[in-house]
N, C-alpha and C positions, 0 to 999 in steps of 0.2 A: 846427430848432426855432424857432418864431416867437412873439413876444409883442406883443399889441395894447396900445398905449399911447394913452390918451385925455387930451387936455389942451387947454383953451380951445375946446371944441367941434370939435376936429379929432382924428381917429384916425390913427395911424401904426403900421405893423408894423415891429418891430425883430427882428433875427435873431442867433442865437448861433453859427452855423456859418459857416465860410469857404465862399465869398467874400462872402456877403451881409452878414456882420457888419461890413463896412467902411462900409456906408451903410444908411439906413433907407428904407422904402417911401415912395411919394408920399402926402402927407396927403390925407384926404378928410373930408367933412362927417359929423359924428357927433352927431346931435341927440337920440338916444334909445338905450336899451340894445338891443343887437343880438345875436341868436343867430347862431352860426356853424355852417355845415354844410361838412364836409370831404368832398369827393367821393372815392369809392374809385378805385384805379388808379394812385396815386402820380404823378399828372400835375400837381398844384398847383392844381386848381380849387377855389375857395371860393365859398360863398353866404352873405351877411350880410343878415339881414332883421329888421325890427321891426314895430310896428303900422303905420307909414306909410313905411317905407324898405325898399328892395330894391337891393342891390349885389352884383356878382359880380366875381371875379378869376380870370384864367387862369394866374397865375404866383405863387401863394402870397402874395398881398397886396401885391406890389410895386407893382402898378397896379390900382386899383379902377375898375370900369366900371359904368355904368348899364345897365338893361334897356330895350331899345327896343320900342315898341308899333307893330305893323304891321297894316294892313288890306289884304288882297289883295296887290298889288304896290307899295303905297304905305306909306311910313313916316309914321305919325301923330305920334308923340312920340319924342324921343331919350331921355326918362327917364319910365318908366311911373309912378314915384312922384309925379310932378307932377299926376296926376289926382286926388290927394287920397283915394285908397282906404284902406281899413283891412284889413290882411292877417289872414285867419283861420288859414291853414296853408299850408305850402310842402312840396312833394314833389320829389324828384330821384333820379335814378340816375346812372350813369356819364356820360351825355351829355344827358339830358332834364331839363326843368324845368317844373313846374306850380305855379300860384299860385291859391288860392281866397280871394276877398275876402268881407268881411262883407255887402257889398251884392249878393251872389249873382252875382258875375262869376268866370268860370273862364278862366285864361290858360294857354296852352301854348307852349313853345318849346324850342329846343336851344341848349346852351351850347357855344361854340367859342372858339378862341384869338383870333379877330378881333372877334366881336361876339356878343351874345346877344339875338336877336329873339324876340318872343312875339306871338301873336295871341289874340283873344278867341273862345273856343268857344261856340257857341249852346246854349241849353237844358241847363244843367247839371242833374244829378240833385238830388232833394230831399235836404236836409241840415239839421242843426241845430248848436248850439254845441259839441256833443260829437263831431261828425263829424271824422274825420281822412282824409287822402288819402295814397296811396302808389302807386308803380309796382310792379306784379307782374311785368312783362316789358316789352320794348321796345314802346312805343305802347299799352300797356294800363294805364290809370289806374283805381285802385280807390277807391271811397268806402266807408268803414266807419263805421257808426253804432251805438253801443250802445243796446239796447232793454231796459228793465227789466221783468221779469215779477213783479208783486206777489204772485201766488199761490205761485210756486216760490221767490221771494226770490232770484232769480238774474238775470244779465244775458245776453241774447242779442245777436247782432250782425246788423244788416242790411247786406248787401253789395251794392254796385252797381258794375259795371265799365263803363268807357267805352273803346270802341275808337277811339283817336285817329285811326288811319289811315282808318277808315271815315268819321269826321266830316270830315276834311280833303278827302275826295272830293266833298263837297257843292259844286255849281257856284256857289252863292250866295257862298261864301267867296272865290272867284276866286283860289284858290291855284294857282300855276304848277306843272305836273308836275315831278317830280324829273328833273334833267338828267343823272343817272347811272343806268345800268341795273345794272351789276355793279361792285363793288369788293371784292376778296378777296385774301388772302395766307396763306401757310403760317406766318407769324411771329406770328399772333394768339394771345394768351393763353399765350405761352411766355416763359421766362426764359433769356436768353443771358448768357454770361460772356465778358468781353473782357479780355485781359491787355495788358501793355506791348508796344509795337512790333508790334501785331497789328491786323488790320482785320476787320470783319464785313460781309459782303455780304448785304443783304436786298432783297426785291423785292415789288411789289404789282401785281395785275392790275386795270386800270380799263377798263370798257367804257362810253362815254358814250351818251347818248340821241342819236338821229339828228339831225344838223345842230346839235349842241351841242358846245361845246369847254370843258368844265369845267377849272378851275384846281386842280391838285393842290397840297396844302399839307402840308409835312413839318415837324413841330414837335417840340421836345424840352423836357423839364421842367427840365433843368440845363444851360443853354448854356455855363456857365463851365468845365465839364470835358468838353465834347463838341465834336468836329469831324466834319463829315460832308459828303459830296458827294451830290447827287441829280440824276438826269437821267431824262427820259421818252422813250420810243421806241415807234414803231408796229411790231407784229409779227403782222400778219394781220387777217382779218375774221371776223365771226360769220356764221351762215347767212343772216341777214336783211340783211347788208351793212354792219353797224356795224363801225367800226375798233376793234381791240384796242390798248390802250396798256399798256406795261410801265414801271412806275416803279422804278428801281434806286437803292437807298440804300447807300452805302459808309460804314460806321461806323468811326471811328478811335479812339474813346474810350468814354465811358460816359454813359448817361442812359436814361430811358424815352423811347420814340419813338412818335409818333402820326402816322398818315397820314390826312388828311381832304381834303374838297373845300372850297376857300375860298368858292366862290359857290354852294353847293348850296342848293336851295330848301327851304321849310318842309315840302313834301310828302315829303322824303327821310327819312321816319320810320324805315324799316327799314334805312337805309344807315348802319350804325354805323361810326364811325372805327376804323381798324385800329391797335391799340395793342399794344406789347410792352415788356417790362422787360429792361433790359440791366444786369447787375451788373459793376462794375469790381472786379478782384481776381485772385486766383490761379486759373488754369485747371487743374483737377485732372487733366485728361487729358494734361497735359504731363509729359515725363520726358526725362532725358538719358542717353545711352549712349556709351561710349568705343568708337570704331571698332576692330574686330579682324579685319583682312583677312589678316594674316600672324601665325599663332600658333605656339607651340612644338610643338603637336601636328601641325599641317599640315606642318611641316618635319622631323618625325620625332625631335625632341629629347626630347619627353615623350610618354607613352602615355596617351590618355584613359581607357582601361580601368583602368590602374593608378591614375590620379588619383581615380577614383570609389570605390576600395576603401580608404577611410580612409587616404589617402596623407598622410604627414607629412614635413616637411623641417626641417633644422637651421639655425639662425642662430647663427653664432659669437659668443661673448661680446664680442669686440672690435668687432663690426659693429653692435651695437644698444645702446640705453639703455632701461632698463625704463620702461614707460609709467606704471605705478602709483606710482612714486617716483623721486626724483632721484638715488639712489645708483647707483654703477657696477654693471654686470652681474657676477654671481658665477659664472656658468656658461653653457654653451650653452643656447639656447632651442629647444625642439621644438614646432613649430606644425602643427596639423591643417589640411589644405587643404580648404576648403569648395567643392567642385566644383559643387554644385548652384547656388550663388549666383554663383560667379566664372567658371565655365566654364574653358576652356583659356587659359592665360596668353598675353598678347601677347608677341611676340618682339622684343627690343631688343638691339642691339650696344652693348657697354659704352662704347666709345671714341667714339661718335657722339652729339652733342647731340640730345636727343629731346624732343618735345612731343606729348601725346596729341591725337588728333583727336576732338572731342566733337560728337556729333550730337544735335539737338533733335527729339524725336518728339512728335506730338500725335494722339491717337486711333489709334495704331498706324501712322501715316503720317509719313515723314521730312519735316520742315519745312525744316531748314537745317543747315548746319555752323556751330556756335556760335562766335562771335568775342568773347564777353564775357569779363570778367576772372574768374579762378577760382584756387583754391589747392589744393595737394596736401599730404597727410600720410601717411606710412607707418604703418599702424595697429599694427604690431608693434614700432615703435621703431627700425627700421633707420636708420642715419645715414650710410651709405656712398654718399651722392649729394649733389650741390650744384647751383647754378644758374649759368647762363652770364652773367648780368648782375648788376651791383652797383647801388647807389642812384645813383651818378654816371652810369654808362653807360645806365641806364634814364631819364635826364633827369628825375629827381625834383626837385621844388622844395621839398619838406619831407621830414622823416625818415620813411621808409616803415615800415609795420607789418610784423611777422613773427610767427611762432608763439610766440616767447618773450615779446614785448611783449604780445600778446593774452592769453596765459596769465597774465601778471603782473597784468593788470587785472581778472581775474575770480576767482571763488571757487576755492579749492584743490580743492574736491570736484566741480567741474564736469567734464563729459565732454570730454576733450581733442579728440575728433574732431568735435565740433559747436560748438567755440568760435567759430571765424572764419566769419562769414556776412555776408549783404547788409545786416543791420541794424547791425552795428558796424564795417563796413569804412570806412576813410578813405583816399581815393586820395592818393598822394604827389605827383601831378601837379597837384593843386589845393591851393595853400598857404593856403586859407581855414581858419582855426582849426587849422592843422597845426603840427607841431613843426618847428623849424628843422633844416636838414640839417647835423648835426654830425659824422656818421660816413658820408662818401660811399662808403667801401669796403665797407660792410656788404652782405650778400647781399640781392638783390631777389627775394622769394619769391612774387611774383604772376605768373601766366601769362596769356596771352591779352590781349585789349584792344589798346591802341596800341603795345605793345612786342612784340619777338620773343624774349622770354625762353624758355630751354629748360632741361631737366634734364640734368645730366652725371653718369653713374654712375661710381663708383669701380671699382677693380680687384678685383671680386668677382662671381662667377657665382652665380645663384640666383634665387629667386622674391621679388618685392616685391608687397605688397598695399597699394594706395593708396586713401585716402578723398578724393574730389574734391568741393569745395563751390564753387558759383558765388557770388561776393561782389559782383558788379556790381549796384548798387542800381537801375540804370536799364534792366535787361534783362528782368526779370520780377518780378511780385509773389510768385511761388512761391519757396520755399526749395529750389532745385534742387541735388541732390547724388546721388552714386552711389559705388559701391565696385567696383574692378576690380584685376586683377593683371597683372604683366608678368614675363617671364623674361629675365634679362640673361645674355648669353653672350659668349664670345670673350676673356675676361680670362685672361691667363697667370698662373702662380704668381708670387708676389713673389720677387725676386732678393735674394741675401744682401748684395751690394754695390751701391751706387748705379750706374746706367748710366754716368754721367759719369766716375766713377773707373775703371771697366773700360775705357772708351774711351781714357782718358789713358794707362793702363798699356800697353795694346796699341800705341798709337802710339809711345810711348817705346821699347818693345822693338823695334819694326820699325826705327825710326831708328837705334838702337844697333847692330842687326845689320848694317844697310847701312854704317854707319861703320866697323865692325870689318872687314867684307869689303873695304873700300877701304884702311884704314890698315894692317892687318897685313902684306899682301904688300909694301907700299911700305917699311915699317919693316925688313923682313928683309934688304933690299939694303944697308943701312947697316952700319957697323962694330959699332954696338951691337946691330944685328939679328943679325949673325953670332955675336957672343958669346952672345946669348940663344938662338940656334939651336943652338950647340955645347952650351950648358948643358942645353937641353931634350933634345938627343941623348944626352948623358952620363947625364942623369936617367932617360931611357927605358931605356938599356942596363943601368944599375944595377938598375933595378926588374925588368928582364927576367932578369938574372942571379940576383937574389934569388928571383924566382919559380921559376926553373929549379932552383936549389939546394933550395928547399922541395919541388919536385916529385920531384927525384932522391932526396932523403932519404926522402920518403914511399914511393917505390917500393922502396927498399932495406929499409925496416922491414917492408913487407908480405912481401918475399921471405924475410927472416930468420924471421918469424913462421910462415910456411908450412913452413919446414924443421924447426923445432922440433916442430911438430905431427906430422910424419912420423916423427921419431925416437922418439916415445913408444910404450909397449907397447900392444897391441890391446885389452885388457880389464883388469878389476879382478883383483888377486891372490886366489887361492882360499885359504880358511882351513880 
């Protein structure tokens, strides 16, 4: 957005948008009210004209230029306004300019980034004060004059078209033939989108006139946000022997881009500059995918047929926290597995630190393995995983963000899975406006980037469904995110006693057994050992006698019982 400020006979353009808002344009003479024509194409071309003034600008008013008057191959005047003419009307299209003066002079020229030359065309059509001029096509200038019909009380229009290309072929004008025969490209009239850390390769075909070496000119409308490289090369000949040149432009940022010939002649009416628009922002064809080379299905742990039949799995109440509220879980959670969106889960061993391999795809083609910073969150609230790095081991210079701090800064009703993104992410490695590092032992929950942080799963087997969000603000203008699942295996059931306690008891028992095997035989050879041995022998024999007595007494009772049974009568007495 620009504002024209006039003060003390000087006009200056001021701008409201970065980076032009830091300085004003170069002042120029402003002696009368001027009309402004903004040419189409978003290239920054302006035309300012009044009754006796004509100025042009190739860069949105930062620099105002005069219009040069040429005759044949000679430049007559550097400023056509110095002739003292009175302008009647001005016509323009994307690249051409025509001026009709009140003293019946018609000027034609082309506006470019370097200069705007015009020549005087002979024998302009008849016109009056109500005549207007306009371009209907490239090189076709139309005079339109209203004619009043008093009988019908209506206006008709008299139209006269001037073929500028045919006029310029007049030898009397001594116009040098166009020094370029062909200039074309597939980028014309297209809109390209360029994202961060990407480049755009464009090319143009230029065939010069025989024995001519035109100078290609690559210009941009916004050089503050654009970086580009351009080179020209020969790649063959035409049938009549002319050399083909290929101009290659490598675009690294954003702007509208125009390819023109710096020294093209006035006769190049049909040789339009090649213009394209390049929009900076999110490339909608980009997406991220978590690599899935080893899945639970390919290893035979899960069956894809079963997963597609409304498969559900259970999350123990000790393993998750409800997403909708902060209270503790009251029971197990049963989750429906969405196979259509998630596919087969990736296979991960529980005791091995793990980090997903994230792929960046564009238009269905793998671009690269992403190395930007991103965060994970289990969408069902499972908490049986942690991170391998802390704020201290991640070399943080300020207190890092985590899901708890981000949640605390936003509204309670916000969606937890979309809270942390590239717009509110603050890197802890940059202490600018960061919080001081007060708790260095807190978990560092950001993966990728400059650290080798990884996820460590607890002693639990099962499915985890993660939401992945790219938070690196310098990787892409897009909000890149995805949802994927993993299956953790290899975790044994929890033991009743701590492993350290079991090991200590086992070691003590082994040492005690070894000591007893050594100490008991040695102690038996002493006097006390003999007494102990005799006592043990007496105790053993006494126990044996008691056991024998009980055995003999039992045998005797069984014998007496069997004899009593034999002495009883065979049946009941008859009555």
